[in-house]
N, C-alpha and C positions, 0 to 999 in steps of 0.2 A: 504494500500500500504506500509506504514512504517512497519507494522507488518510482512508483507510478506518478505520485505528486511531483517529484523532482523532474521527471521527464516532461510532464505537462508544463511546469514552470520554465524549464529550459526551452521548450518549443515556443512558449509565449514570448519569452525574451528574444529568441531567435527571430520570430515573426516581427516583433517591434523593431529589432535592429535592421532587418531587411527592408521593412516599410520606410524607416527613416533614411536608410542608405539610398534607396531608389528616389525618395523625395529630394534628398540632397543632390544626387546625381542629375536628376531632371532639372534642378535649378542651376546647375553648372554648365549645362549644354547651351551653347549660344543659339539664339533664335533670331529670325530676321526682323523682329519687331522694331528695333532701333533703326535698322536700314530702311524699313518702310516709312518710319516717321520722317527720316531725312528725305527720302524720295518724294513723299507727299507734302513736303515743306511744313511739317508740323513741328517747327523748331522749338516752340514753347514747351512741348512735352518731352523733349530729349533729355534735359538735365535730370529730371526726376527718374526717367527710365535708366539712365546711366548709373545713378546712385543705387537703385534697387536691383538692377540686373547688369552689372559691369561686364559680365561675360558676353553680352550681346555686341560689344565693341569688336569682338573677334570674328563675328560672322562675316563671311564674304559671299558675293554673288559668283556666278560661274566664270566671271572675268577676273576674279580676285579683288574686286573693289569692296572696301569697307564703307561703313556709314560716313566716315570722315572723308573718303574720296568723294562721296555724293555731296556732302556739305560744302566742300571746297569747289565744287562745280556750279554752285548756285550763281545765277547770272542776273536775272531781272525780277522785279516785283517781289523783293524779299524784305522781311523785317530784319534789318542788319543787326539790331541789338539782340534779338532772339537768336539769330544765327551765330553771332559772336559768343553768346553765353553757351550755346550748344557745343561749339568747337572747344571753348575753354574747359568745359566740364569733361569732355572726352580726353583732352590732353592732360588734365590733372589726374585722371584715373589711369590712363595708359599713354604716357608721353612717347613711347616707342612706336606707336601706331603711325606717327607722322612719317616714318621712314619706310613703311611697308609698301612695296611695289605691287601693282596689279599684274595681270599677265602681259600687259604691254610695257611693263617695267616703269610705269608712271606712279609716283607717290602722290599723296594728297597735296604736297607742296607744288608739284608740277601743275596740278589743276588750279591751285590758287594763283600761281604766277600767270598762267595762261589767261585766267579770268581777268586779272589786272591788266594784262597787255591788251586784251580785247576791249576792255572798258576804255583804255587810254588810246585806242587806235585812231579814233577820229581826231583827237587833239594832237597825236603824234604825227599824223599826216600833215596837218596844218603847220606844226612846228618844223617838220622836215622841209616842207615847201618854203617856209620862211627862211630857214637856214640856207637852202639852195640859192635863194634870191640874194641873201646877204653875202654868201660866198662869191657870187658873180660880181657883186658891186664892190666888195672889199678886197678880195684876193686878186693877185695878178692874173692876167688873161693869157699871157704867152711866156715862153721860156726865158726870153731876154729880160722882160720886166721882172720875172721871178728872181733871176740871177742878180739883178741890180738891187732888188729889195733885200735879198739875203745878204749881199755884201754890205749894205748900209746897216743892217741890223747887227752884223757880227763885229763891226768896227767900234 
C-alpha cells in the first residue's frame, strides 16, 4: 500500500514536471507575432511584446529577415516615435540582432541606411546639380588654366 502511494505521488510529480516543462518550452519557441506586428506597422504594440516574449526577436521569415529588418525598412506614413521606441526596445533586449544578415546578407542597418538614402535622394539630386553648376563656374575649364591655378596656389 505504501509502495502504491509512492508510485502515485511520483507519477503526479512527474506529470506536473512534464506539464511545466512543455509550458516553458512552448514559451521559449519564437513565434512570428513580433514580425507580424512590425509588418503590419503596429509599432505601439512591439515594446510590450518584446518584454513579454523576447524570444520572438529570433524568429525569421524564409528570407532570414527578423522583425528588426522589417522595422528598418519602414518608409512612409509611419509614426516615427513609435517606430523608434520599437527599435530601441529590441536593441536593448538583443543588441546583437542588428548584425544578423538575411539570406541576401543584408543586416537591418543596410535597410536603415538605404531608407535614409532614398529619403534624401531628391535633395541629393538637387545638391548634386548645384555642385555640378558650381564646379563649372569655379573650377578651371581647361588644362592650361588648371596648371596656372595650381602653380599660383603652390607658391
